[in-house]
PDB file with one MODEL, atoms N, CA, C and O in Angstrom:
MODEL        1
ATOM      1  N   MET A   1     -19.972 -38.096 207.017  1.00  0.00           N
ATOM      2  CA  MET A   1     -19.241 -38.124 205.256  1.00  0.00           C
ATOM      3  C   MET A   1     -18.723 -39.592 205.093  1.00  0.00           C
ATOM      4  O   MET A   1     -19.186 -40.339 204.231  1.00  0.00           O
ATOM      5  N   GLY A   2     -17.310 -40.127 206.345  1.00  0.00           N
ATOM      6  CA  GLY A   2     -16.828 -41.483 205.797  1.00  0.00           C
ATOM      7  C   GLY A   2     -17.801 -42.459 205.236  1.00  0.00           C
ATOM      8  O   GLY A   2     -17.938 -42.919 204.102  1.00  0.00           O
ATOM      9  N   ASP A   3     -18.336 -42.613 206.177  1.00  0.00           N
ATOM     10  CA  ASP A   3     -20.141 -43.423 205.653  1.00  0.00           C
ATOM     11  C   ASP A   3     -20.012 -43.823 204.642  1.00  0.00           C
ATOM     12  O   ASP A   3     -19.567 -44.890 204.218  1.00  0.00           O
ATOM     13  N   SER A   4     -20.620 -42.499 203.940  1.00  0.00           N
ATOM     14  CA  SER A   4     -20.903 -42.578 202.238  1.00  0.00           C
ATOM     15  C   SER A   4     -19.935 -43.185 201.201  1.00  0.00           C
ATOM     16  O   SER A   4     -19.938 -44.027 200.302  1.00  0.00           O
ATOM     17  N   LEU A   5     -18.934 -42.129 201.931  1.00  0.00           N
ATOM     18  CA  LEU A   5     -17.176 -42.637 201.101  1.00  0.00           C
ATOM     19  C   LEU A   5     -17.246 -44.111 201.122  1.00  0.00           C
ATOM     20  O   LEU A   5     -16.553 -44.596 200.227  1.00  0.00           O
ATOM     21  N   SER A   6     -18.011 -45.202 202.036  1.00  0.00           N
ATOM     22  CA  SER A   6     -17.286 -46.729 201.981  1.00  0.00           C
ATOM     23  C   SER A   6     -18.127 -47.408 200.973  1.00  0.00           C
ATOM     24  O   SER A   6     -17.997 -48.626 200.847  1.00  0.00           O
ATOM     25  N   ALA A   7     -19.204 -46.593 200.044  1.00  0.00           N
ATOM     26  CA  ALA A   7     -19.739 -47.140 198.997  1.00  0.00           C
ATOM     27  C   ALA A   7     -19.204 -47.129 198.118  1.00  0.00           C
ATOM     28  O   ALA A   7     -19.199 -48.120 197.389  1.00  0.00           O
ATOM     29  N   LEU A   8     -18.754 -46.380 197.913  1.00  0.00           N
ATOM     30  CA  LEU A   8     -17.754 -46.010 196.736  1.00  0.00           C
ATOM     31  C   LEU A   8     -17.403 -46.609 195.766  1.00  0.00           C
ATOM     32  O   LEU A   8     -16.192 -46.790 195.886  1.00  0.00           O
ATOM     33  N   ASN A   9     -17.900 -47.194 194.505  1.00  0.00           N
ATOM     34  CA  ASN A   9     -16.439 -48.154 193.929  1.00  0.00           C
ATOM     35  C   ASN A   9     -15.010 -46.717 193.219  1.00  0.00           C
ATOM     36  O   ASN A   9     -15.080 -45.563 192.794  1.00  0.00           O
ATOM     37  N   VAL A  10     -13.932 -47.703 193.461  1.00  0.00           N
ATOM     38  CA  VAL A  10     -12.743 -46.971 192.459  1.00  0.00           C
ATOM     39  C   VAL A  10     -12.740 -45.488 191.789  1.00  0.00           C
ATOM     40  O   VAL A  10     -12.222 -44.394 192.013  1.00  0.00           O
ATOM     41  N   LYS A  11     -13.444 -45.966 191.022  1.00  0.00           N
ATOM     42  CA  LYS A  11     -13.834 -44.768 189.731  1.00  0.00           C
ATOM     43  C   LYS A  11     -14.434 -43.702 190.443  1.00  0.00           C
ATOM     44  O   LYS A  11     -14.339 -42.572 189.963  1.00  0.00           O
ATOM     45  N   GLU A  12     -15.139 -43.904 191.692  1.00  0.00           N
ATOM     46  CA  GLU A  12     -16.011 -42.757 192.606  1.00  0.00           C
ATOM     47  C   GLU A  12     -14.872 -42.093 192.910  1.00  0.00           C
ATOM     48  O   GLU A  12     -14.428 -41.116 192.306  1.00  0.00           O
ATOM     49  N   LEU A  13     -14.289 -42.763 194.083  1.00  0.00           N
ATOM     50  CA  LEU A  13     -13.768 -42.123 195.121  1.00  0.00           C
ATOM     51  C   LEU A  13     -12.518 -41.549 194.161  1.00  0.00           C
ATOM     52  O   LEU A  13     -12.677 -40.334 194.052  1.00  0.00           O
ATOM     53  N   LYS A  14     -11.658 -41.873 193.629  1.00  0.00           N
ATOM     54  CA  LYS A  14     -10.769 -40.698 192.038  1.00  0.00           C
ATOM     55  C   LYS A  14     -11.498 -39.667 192.248  1.00  0.00           C
ATOM     56  O   LYS A  14     -11.124 -38.851 193.090  1.00  0.00           O
ATOM     57  N   GLN A  15     -12.745 -39.462 191.508  1.00  0.00           N
ATOM     58  CA  GLN A  15     -13.512 -38.551 191.180  1.00  0.00           C
ATOM     59  C   GLN A  15     -13.536 -37.409 192.852  1.00  0.00           C
ATOM     60  O   GLN A  15     -13.087 -36.279 193.044  1.00  0.00           O
ATOM     61  N   VAL A  16     -13.993 -38.012 193.424  1.00  0.00           N
ATOM     62  CA  VAL A  16     -14.257 -37.320 194.402  1.00  0.00           C
ATOM     63  C   VAL A  16     -12.858 -37.153 195.393  1.00  0.00           C
ATOM     64  O   VAL A  16     -12.922 -36.692 196.532  1.00  0.00           O
ATOM     65  N   GLU A  17     -11.594 -37.610 194.751  1.00  0.00           N
ATOM     66  CA  GLU A  17     -10.090 -37.165 194.975  1.00  0.00           C
ATOM     67  C   GLU A  17      -9.868 -36.323 194.615  1.00  0.00           C
ATOM     68  O   GLU A  17      -9.542 -35.443 195.412  1.00  0.00           O
ATOM     69  N   ASN A  18      -9.897 -36.008 193.094  1.00  0.00           N
ATOM     70  CA  ASN A  18      -9.610 -35.375 192.005  1.00  0.00           C
ATOM     71  C   ASN A  18     -10.430 -34.077 192.512  1.00  0.00           C
ATOM     72  O   ASN A  18      -9.571 -33.196 192.513  1.00  0.00           O
ATOM     73  N   ARG A  19     -11.515 -33.564 192.895  1.00  0.00           N
ATOM     74  CA  ARG A  19     -12.431 -32.919 192.855  1.00  0.00           C
ATOM     75  C   ARG A  19     -11.408 -31.998 194.564  1.00  0.00           C
ATOM     76  O   ARG A  19     -11.072 -30.814 194.583  1.00  0.00           O
ATOM     77  N   LEU A  20     -11.251 -32.664 195.324  1.00  0.00           N
ATOM     78  CA  LEU A  20     -10.698 -32.161 196.731  1.00  0.00           C
ATOM     79  C   LEU A  20      -9.373 -31.421 196.239  1.00  0.00           C
ATOM     80  O   LEU A  20      -9.104 -30.398 196.868  1.00  0.00           O
ATOM     81  N   GLU A  21      -8.336 -31.852 195.009  1.00  0.00           N
ATOM     82  CA  GLU A  21      -7.230 -31.755 195.071  1.00  0.00           C
ATOM     83  C   GLU A  21      -7.557 -30.572 194.407  1.00  0.00           C
ATOM     84  O   GLU A  21      -6.770 -29.634 194.529  1.00  0.00           O
ATOM     85  N   LYS A  22      -8.788 -30.396 193.575  1.00  0.00           N
ATOM     86  CA  LYS A  22      -8.899 -28.571 192.793  1.00  0.00           C
ATOM     87  C   LYS A  22      -9.713 -27.835 193.737  1.00  0.00           C
ATOM     88  O   LYS A  22     -10.190 -26.727 193.492  1.00  0.00           O
ATOM     89  N   ALA A  23      -9.835 -28.355 194.624  1.00  0.00           N
ATOM     90  CA  ALA A  23     -10.321 -27.720 195.750  1.00  0.00           C
ATOM     91  C   ALA A  23      -9.302 -26.945 196.575  1.00  0.00           C
ATOM     92  O   ALA A  23      -9.276 -25.749 196.867  1.00  0.00           O
ATOM     93  N   ILE A  24      -8.720 -27.640 196.783  1.00  0.00           N
ATOM     94  CA  ILE A  24      -7.212 -27.251 198.031  1.00  0.00           C
ATOM     95  C   ILE A  24      -6.423 -26.732 196.691  1.00  0.00           C
ATOM     96  O   ILE A  24      -5.544 -26.012 197.164  1.00  0.00           O
ATOM     97  N   SER A  25      -6.302 -26.723 195.525  1.00  0.00           N
ATOM     98  CA  SER A  25      -5.603 -26.284 194.906  1.00  0.00           C
ATOM     99  C   SER A  25      -6.664 -24.902 194.984  1.00  0.00           C
ATOM    100  O   SER A  25      -5.842 -24.031 195.269  1.00  0.00           O
ATOM    101  N   ARG A  26      -7.410 -24.509 194.936  1.00  0.00           N
ATOM    102  CA  ARG A  26      -8.127 -23.193 194.957  1.00  0.00           C
ATOM    103  C   ARG A  26      -7.461 -22.345 196.052  1.00  0.00           C
ATOM    104  O   ARG A  26      -6.963 -21.220 196.084  1.00  0.00           O
ATOM    105  N   ILE A  27      -7.584 -22.984 196.623  1.00  0.00           N
ATOM    106  CA  ILE A  27      -7.877 -22.865 197.908  1.00  0.00           C
ATOM    107  C   ILE A  27      -6.063 -22.302 198.322  1.00  0.00           C
ATOM    108  O   ILE A  27      -6.066 -21.097 198.573  1.00  0.00           O
ATOM    109  N   ARG A  28      -5.074 -22.741 198.393  1.00  0.00           N
ATOM    110  CA  ARG A  28      -4.414 -22.279 197.853  1.00  0.00           C
ATOM    111  C   ARG A  28      -3.448 -21.173 197.007  1.00  0.00           C
ATOM    112  O   ARG A  28      -2.319 -20.684 197.010  1.00  0.00           O
ATOM    113  N   SER A  29      -4.192 -21.157 196.587  1.00  0.00           N
ATOM    114  CA  SER A  29      -3.645 -19.881 195.600  1.00  0.00           C
ATOM    115  C   SER A  29      -4.453 -18.778 195.795  1.00  0.00           C
ATOM    116  O   SER A  29      -4.054 -17.711 195.328  1.00  0.00           O
ATOM    117  N   LYS A  30      -5.818 -18.820 196.563  1.00  0.00           N
ATOM    118  CA  LYS A  30      -6.565 -17.606 196.769  1.00  0.00           C
ATOM    119  C   LYS A  30      -5.614 -17.433 198.561  1.00  0.00           C
ATOM    120  O   LYS A  30      -5.479 -16.257 198.901  1.00  0.00           O
ATOM    121  N   LYS A  31      -5.308 -17.993 199.090  1.00  0.00           N
ATOM    122  CA  LYS A  31      -4.228 -18.035 200.552  1.00  0.00           C
ATOM    123  C   LYS A  31      -3.156 -16.950 199.659  1.00  0.00           C
ATOM    124  O   LYS A  31      -2.721 -15.916 200.167  1.00  0.00           O
ATOM    125  N   HIS A  32      -2.880 -17.323 198.476  1.00  0.00           N
ATOM    126  CA  HIS A  32      -1.374 -17.013 198.148  1.00  0.00           C
ATOM    127  C   HIS A  32      -1.395 -15.935 197.421  1.00  0.00           C
ATOM    128  O   HIS A  32      -0.396 -15.216 197.399  1.00  0.00           O
ATOM    129  N   GLU A  33      -2.836 -15.527 196.489  1.00  0.00           N
ATOM    130  CA  GLU A  33      -3.274 -14.362 196.513  1.00  0.00           C
ATOM    131  C   GLU A  33      -3.178 -12.847 197.446  1.00  0.00           C
ATOM    132  O   GLU A  33      -2.691 -11.738 197.223  1.00  0.00           O
ATOM    133  N   LEU A  34      -4.071 -13.600 198.820  1.00  0.00           N
ATOM    134  CA  LEU A  34      -3.774 -13.175 200.100  1.00  0.00           C
ATOM    135  C   LEU A  34      -2.702 -12.678 200.257  1.00  0.00           C
ATOM    136  O   LEU A  34      -2.393 -11.555 199.859  1.00  0.00           O
ATOM    137  N   LEU A  35      -2.209 -13.209 200.672  1.00  0.00           N
ATOM    138  CA  LEU A  35      -0.615 -12.835 201.417  1.00  0.00           C
ATOM    139  C   LEU A  35      -0.160 -11.613 200.898  1.00  0.00           C
ATOM    140  O   LEU A  35       0.022 -10.441 201.226  1.00  0.00           O
ATOM    141  N   LEU A  36       0.003 -12.775 199.467  1.00  0.00           N
ATOM    142  CA  LEU A  36       1.230 -11.185 198.292  1.00  0.00           C
ATOM    143  C   LEU A  36       0.622  -9.644 198.969  1.00  0.00           C
ATOM    144  O   LEU A  36       1.253  -8.911 199.730  1.00  0.00           O
ATOM    145  N   ALA A  37      -1.400  -9.319 198.207  1.00  0.00           N
ATOM    146  CA  ALA A  37      -1.696  -8.040 199.413  1.00  0.00           C
ATOM    147  C   ALA A  37      -1.262  -7.621 200.200  1.00  0.00           C
ATOM    148  O   ALA A  37      -0.590  -6.590 200.171  1.00  0.00           O
ATOM    149  N   GLU A  38      -1.585  -8.496 201.450  1.00  0.00           N
ATOM    150  CA  GLU A  38      -1.026  -8.194 202.566  1.00  0.00           C
ATOM    151  C   GLU A  38       0.703  -7.530 202.817  1.00  0.00           C
ATOM    152  O   GLU A  38       1.281  -6.657 203.465  1.00  0.00           O
ATOM    153  N   ILE A  39       0.967  -8.522 201.907  1.00  0.00           N
ATOM    154  CA  ILE A  39       2.606  -7.903 201.761  1.00  0.00           C
ATOM    155  C   ILE A  39       2.854  -6.591 201.449  1.00  0.00           C
ATOM    156  O   ILE A  39       3.649  -5.794 201.947  1.00  0.00           O
ATOM    157  N   GLU A  40       1.844  -6.444 200.307  1.00  0.00           N
ATOM    158  CA  GLU A  40       2.406  -5.057 199.585  1.00  0.00           C
ATOM    159  C   GLU A  40       1.529  -4.124 200.211  1.00  0.00           C
ATOM    160  O   GLU A  40       2.014  -2.993 200.231  1.00  0.00           O
ATOM    161  N   SER A  41       0.531  -4.209 200.669  1.00  0.00           N
ATOM    162  CA  SER A  41       0.321  -3.417 201.819  1.00  0.00           C
ATOM    163  C   SER A  41       1.261  -3.113 202.565  1.00  0.00           C
ATOM    164  O   SER A  41       1.906  -2.100 202.295  1.00  0.00           O
ATOM    165  N   LEU A  42       1.653  -4.042 203.905  1.00  0.00           N
ATOM    166  CA  LEU A  42       2.556  -3.661 204.439  1.00  0.00           C
ATOM    167  C   LEU A  42       4.016  -2.932 203.995  1.00  0.00           C
ATOM    168  O   LEU A  42       4.718  -2.542 204.928  1.00  0.00           O
ATOM    169  N   GLN A  43       4.488  -2.737 202.672  1.00  0.00           N
ATOM    170  CA  GLN A  43       5.915  -2.563 202.548  1.00  0.00           C
ATOM    171  C   GLN A  43       5.108  -0.686 201.631  1.00  0.00           C
ATOM    172  O   GLN A  43       5.957   0.099 201.209  1.00  0.00           O
ATOM    173  N   LYS A  44       3.890  -0.367 201.510  1.00  0.00           N
ATOM    174  CA  LYS A  44       3.190   0.904 201.870  1.00  0.00           C
ATOM    175  C   LYS A  44       3.285   1.482 202.937  1.00  0.00           C
ATOM    176  O   LYS A  44       3.914   2.539 202.998  1.00  0.00           O
ATOM    177  N   THR A  45       2.700   0.947 204.015  1.00  0.00           N
ATOM    178  CA  THR A  45       2.828   0.996 205.054  1.00  0.00           C
ATOM    179  C   THR A  45       3.912   1.874 206.009  1.00  0.00           C
ATOM    180  O   THR A  45       3.903   2.821 206.795  1.00  0.00           O
ATOM    181  N   GLU A  46       5.297   0.449 205.110  1.00  0.00           N
ATOM    182  CA  GLU A  46       6.453   0.959 205.340  1.00  0.00           C
ATOM    183  C   GLU A  46       6.991   2.159 204.871  1.00  0.00           C
ATOM    184  O   GLU A  46       7.827   2.879 205.418  1.00  0.00           O
ATOM    185  N   ILE A  47       6.479   2.283 203.905  1.00  0.00           N
ATOM    186  CA  ILE A  47       7.079   3.572 203.244  1.00  0.00           C
ATOM    187  C   ILE A  47       6.982   4.800 203.394  1.00  0.00           C
ATOM    188  O   ILE A  47       7.639   5.810 203.140  1.00  0.00           O
ATOM    189  N   GLU A  48       5.586   4.388 204.075  1.00  0.00           N
ATOM    190  CA  GLU A  48       4.569   6.176 204.742  1.00  0.00           C
ATOM    191  C   GLU A  48       4.999   5.887 206.136  1.00  0.00           C
ATOM    192  O   GLU A  48       5.004   7.027 206.599  1.00  0.00           O
ATOM    193  N   LEU A  49       5.352   5.122 207.078  1.00  0.00           N
ATOM    194  CA  LEU A  49       5.838   5.222 207.887  1.00  0.00           C
ATOM    195  C   LEU A  49       7.682   6.201 207.982  1.00  0.00           C
ATOM    196  O   LEU A  49       7.928   7.300 208.479  1.00  0.00           O
ATOM    197  N   ASP A  50       8.595   5.239 207.303  1.00  0.00           N
ATOM    198  CA  ASP A  50       9.720   5.768 206.676  1.00  0.00           C
ATOM    199  C   ASP A  50       9.874   7.319 206.413  1.00  0.00           C
ATOM    200  O   ASP A  50      10.864   7.913 206.841  1.00  0.00           O
ATOM    201  N   ASN A  51       8.669   8.107 205.552  1.00  0.00           N
ATOM    202  CA  ASN A  51       8.652   8.799 205.114  1.00  0.00           C
ATOM    203  C   ASN A  51       8.040  10.548 206.181  1.00  0.00           C
ATOM    204  O   ASN A  51       8.205  11.766 206.116  1.00  0.00           O
ATOM    205  N   GLU A  52       7.256   9.446 207.106  1.00  0.00           N
ATOM    206  CA  GLU A  52       6.979  10.293 208.265  1.00  0.00           C
ATOM    207  C   GLU A  52       7.750  10.434 209.362  1.00  0.00           C
ATOM    208  O   GLU A  52       7.716  11.339 210.197  1.00  0.00           O
ATOM    209  N   SER A  53       8.376   9.580 209.315  1.00  0.00           N
ATOM    210  CA  SER A  53       9.634   9.299 210.145  1.00  0.00           C
ATOM    211  C   SER A  53      11.235  10.873 210.200  1.00  0.00           C
ATOM    212  O   SER A  53      11.924  11.553 210.962  1.00  0.00           O
ATOM    213  N   ILE A  54      10.868  10.506 208.391  1.00  0.00           N
ATOM    214  CA  ILE A  54      12.253  11.295 208.266  1.00  0.00           C
ATOM    215  C   ILE A  54      11.541  12.894 207.745  1.00  0.00           C
ATOM    216  O   ILE A  54      12.193  13.779 207.192  1.00  0.00           O
ATOM    217  N   TYR A  55       9.884  12.977 208.127  1.00  0.00           N
ATOM    218  CA  TYR A  55       9.741  14.564 207.802  1.00  0.00           C
ATOM    219  C   TYR A  55       9.735  14.814 209.329  1.00  0.00           C
ATOM    220  O   TYR A  55       9.821  16.031 209.491  1.00  0.00           O
ATOM    221  N   LEU A  56       9.652  14.001 210.824  1.00  0.00           N
ATOM    222  CA  LEU A  56       9.458  14.294 211.700  1.00  0.00           C
ATOM    223  C   LEU A  56      11.006  14.963 212.604  1.00  0.00           C
ATOM    224  O   LEU A  56      11.156  15.815 213.479  1.00  0.00           O
ATOM    225  N   ARG A  57      12.129  13.889 211.699  1.00  0.00           N
ATOM    226  CA  ARG A  57      13.762  13.965 212.047  1.00  0.00           C
ATOM    227  C   ARG A  57      14.063  15.146 211.513  1.00  0.00           C
ATOM    228  O   ARG A  57      14.893  15.714 212.222  1.00  0.00           O
ATOM    229  N   THR A  58      13.627  16.038 210.173  1.00  0.00           N
ATOM    230  CA  THR A  58      13.982  17.196 210.098  1.00  0.00           C
ATOM    231  C   THR A  58      12.908  18.222 210.576  1.00  0.00           C
ATOM    232  O   THR A  58      13.207  19.406 210.420  1.00  0.00           O
ATOM    233  N   LYS A  59      12.059  18.017 210.969  1.00  0.00           N
ATOM    234  CA  LYS A  59      11.247  19.332 211.358  1.00  0.00           C
ATOM    235  C   LYS A  59      11.997  19.054 213.375  1.00  0.00           C
ATOM    236  O   LYS A  59      12.543  20.102 213.719  1.00  0.00           O
ATOM    237  N   LYS A  60      12.052  18.117 214.348  1.00  0.00           N
ATOM    238  CA  LYS A  60      13.086  18.544 214.587  1.00  0.00           C
ATOM    239  C   LYS A  60      14.353  18.374 215.253  1.00  0.00           C
ATOM    240  O   LYS A  60      14.528  18.097 216.440  1.00  0.00           O
ATOM    241  N   TRP A  61      15.707  18.682 213.848  1.00  0.00           N
ATOM    242  CA  TRP A  61      16.557  19.127 213.913  1.00  0.00           C
ATOM    243  C   TRP A  61      16.024  21.019 213.754  1.00  0.00           C
ATOM    244  O   TRP A  61      16.378  22.020 214.376  1.00  0.00           O
ATOM    245  N   ARG A  62      15.140  20.823 212.727  1.00  0.00           N
ATOM    246  CA  ARG A  62      14.741  22.873 212.137  1.00  0.00           C
ATOM    247  C   ARG A  62      14.573  23.527 213.457  1.00  0.00           C
ATOM    248  O   ARG A  62      15.040  24.666 213.421  1.00  0.00           O
ATOM    249  N   GLY A  63      14.148  23.259 214.434  1.00  0.00           N
ATOM    250  CA  GLY A  63      13.587  23.268 215.587  1.00  0.00           C
ATOM    251  C   GLY A  63      14.635  23.867 216.735  1.00  0.00           C
ATOM    252  O   GLY A  63      14.684  24.848 217.477  1.00  0.00           O
ATOM    253  N   PHE A  64      15.770  22.219 216.322  1.00  0.00           N
ATOM    254  CA  PHE A  64      16.556  22.524 217.288  1.00  0.00           C
ATOM    255  C   PHE A  64      17.694  23.010 216.656  1.00  0.00           C
ATOM    256  O   PHE A  64      18.673  22.565 217.256  1.00  0.00           O
ATOM    257  N   ASN A  65      18.110  23.906 215.472  1.00  0.00           N
ATOM    258  CA  ASN A  65      18.675  24.187 214.219  1.00  0.00           C
ATOM    259  C   ASN A  65      18.532  26.124 214.720  1.00  0.00           C
ATOM    260  O   ASN A  65      19.368  27.017 214.856  1.00  0.00           O
ATOM    261  N   ASN A  66      16.878  26.046 214.874  1.00  0.00           N
ATOM    262  CA  ASN A  66      16.202  28.125 215.241  1.00  0.00           C
ATOM    263  C   ASN A  66      16.624  28.690 216.934  1.00  0.00           C
ATOM    264  O   ASN A  66      16.849  29.801 217.414  1.00  0.00           O
ATOM    265  N   THR A  67      16.582  27.019 217.598  1.00  0.00           N
ATOM    266  CA  THR A  67      16.734  27.582 218.617  1.00  0.00           C
ATOM    267  C   THR A  67      18.832  27.548 219.562  1.00  0.00           C
ATOM    268  O   THR A  67      19.209  27.646 220.730  1.00  0.00           O
ATOM    269  N   ILE A  68      19.546  27.369 218.268  1.00  0.00           N
ATOM    270  CA  ILE A  68      20.691  27.774 218.523  1.00  0.00           C
ATOM    271  C   ILE A  68      20.786  29.066 217.787  1.00  0.00           C
ATOM    272  O   ILE A  68      21.478  29.997 218.199  1.00  0.00           O
ATOM    273  N   ILE A  69      20.234  29.101 216.932  1.00  0.00           N
ATOM    274  CA  ILE A  69      20.689  30.283 216.615  1.00  0.00           C
ATOM    275  C   ILE A  69      19.698  31.717 217.151  1.00  0.00           C
ATOM    276  O   ILE A  69      19.789  32.929 216.955  1.00  0.00           O
ATOM    277  N   LYS A  70      18.777  30.858 217.889  1.00  0.00           N
ATOM    278  CA  LYS A  70      18.448  32.036 218.665  1.00  0.00           C
ATOM    279  C   LYS A  70      19.767  32.180 220.488  1.00  0.00           C
ATOM    280  O   LYS A  70      20.510  32.785 221.261  1.00  0.00           O
ATOM    281  N   TRP A  71      19.412  31.601 220.256  1.00  0.00           N
ATOM    282  CA  TRP A  71      21.205  31.614 221.612  1.00  0.00           C
ATOM    283  C   TRP A  71      21.316  32.359 221.072  1.00  0.00           C
ATOM    284  O   TRP A  71      20.684  33.406 221.220  1.00  0.00           O
ATOM    285  N   LEU A  72      22.471  32.077 219.900  1.00  0.00           N
ATOM    286  CA  LEU A  72      23.489  32.836 219.258  1.00  0.00           C
ATOM    287  C   LEU A  72      23.599  34.954 219.011  1.00  0.00           C
ATOM    288  O   LEU A  72      24.419  35.871 218.953  1.00  0.00           O
ATOM    289  N   VAL A  73      21.992  34.647 218.947  1.00  0.00           N
ATOM    290  CA  VAL A  73      21.724  35.976 218.359  1.00  0.00           C
ATOM    291  C   VAL A  73      21.386  36.489 219.967  1.00  0.00           C
ATOM    292  O   VAL A  73      20.886  37.614 219.944  1.00  0.00           O
ATOM    293  N   VAL A  74      21.500  36.074 221.012  1.00  0.00           N
ATOM    294  CA  VAL A  74      20.990  36.424 222.186  1.00  0.00           C
ATOM    295  C   VAL A  74      22.372  36.774 222.947  1.00  0.00           C
ATOM    296  O   VAL A  74      22.495  37.920 223.380  1.00  0.00           O
ATOM    297  N   ARG A  75      23.197  36.041 223.092  1.00  0.00           N
ATOM    298  CA  ARG A  75      24.592  35.675 223.153  1.00  0.00           C
ATOM    299  C   ARG A  75      25.264  37.227 222.757  1.00  0.00           C
ATOM    300  O   ARG A  75      25.416  38.061 223.650  1.00  0.00           O
ATOM    301  N   ARG A  76      25.628  37.507 221.392  1.00  0.00           N
ATOM    302  CA  ARG A  76      25.519  38.841 221.083  1.00  0.00           C
ATOM    303  C   ARG A  76      25.923  40.019 221.870  1.00  0.00           C
ATOM    304  O   ARG A  76      25.743  41.152 221.422  1.00  0.00           O
TER     305      ARG A  76
ENDMDL
END
């Protein structure tokens, strides 16, 4: 590509530069869009994991409480 650019005049080089800048802008925009989608997905996963953690901790404490109640009943 470099060899073919040497044959271009200033106006043509400016057109190539403008096309490249537009392409880079589209690429950056798409990258930004994909990163935002990934962040949103990770935030949803974080919420799901937090909810699961709360559920498991609650389940653990219920089991612990049931064990204590059974132990107290047996001691009577």
